[in-house]
TORLUMDO-731814 format. One line per 4 residues: number of its first residue (from 1); for each residue x, y, z of N, C-alpha, C. Coordinates in pm, whole numbers, padded with zeros to 5 digits. Layout:
NUM = X:Y:Z:X:Y:Z:X:Y:Z ~ ...
! end
This chain:
1 = -00283:02925:00127:-00302:03054:00044:-00292:03022:-00103 ~ -00388:03061:-00179:-00379:03026:-00323:-00305:03132:-00400 ~ -00265:03103:-00524:-00177:03195:-00600:-00238:03332:-00622 ~ -00369:03342:-00639:-00424:03474:-00663:-00411:03567:-00536
5 = -00436:03503:-00421:-00417:03578:-00296:-00273:03618:-00277 ~ -00182:03529:-00307:-00041:03551:-00290:00006:03667:-00383 ~ -00041:03665:-00511:-00009:03772:-00606:-00053:03905:-00551 ~ -00178:03914:-00494:-00231:04034:-00439:-00144:04090:-00329
9 = -00098:04002:-00239:-00012:04037:-00129:00119:04097:-00180 ~ 00181:04039:-00284:00301:04088:-00342:00280:04227:-00409 ~ 00171:04243:-00480:00140:04370:-00542:00118:04483:-00434 ~ 00040:04450:-00331:00018:04546:-00225:00148:04585:-00154
13 = 00223:04482:-00121:00354:04499:-00053:00445:04588:-00137 ~ 00451:04573:-00268:00535:04652:-00353:00490:04796:-00355 ~ 00354:04812:-00356:00296:04950:-00356:00332:05025:-00225 ~ 00324:04957:-00111:00359:05020:00015:00511:05051:00019
17 = 00592:04959:-00030:00735:04979:-00034:00778:05085:-00137 ~ 00695:05108:-00235:00722:05205:-00338:00810:05151:-00445 ~ 00821:05017:-00455:00906:04954:-00550:00825:04923:-00683
! end
């Protein structure tokens, strides 16, 4: 997984978590 994909996952995960 490259860093751009990883960043997207972190951003999406934070949005779902509401953090």
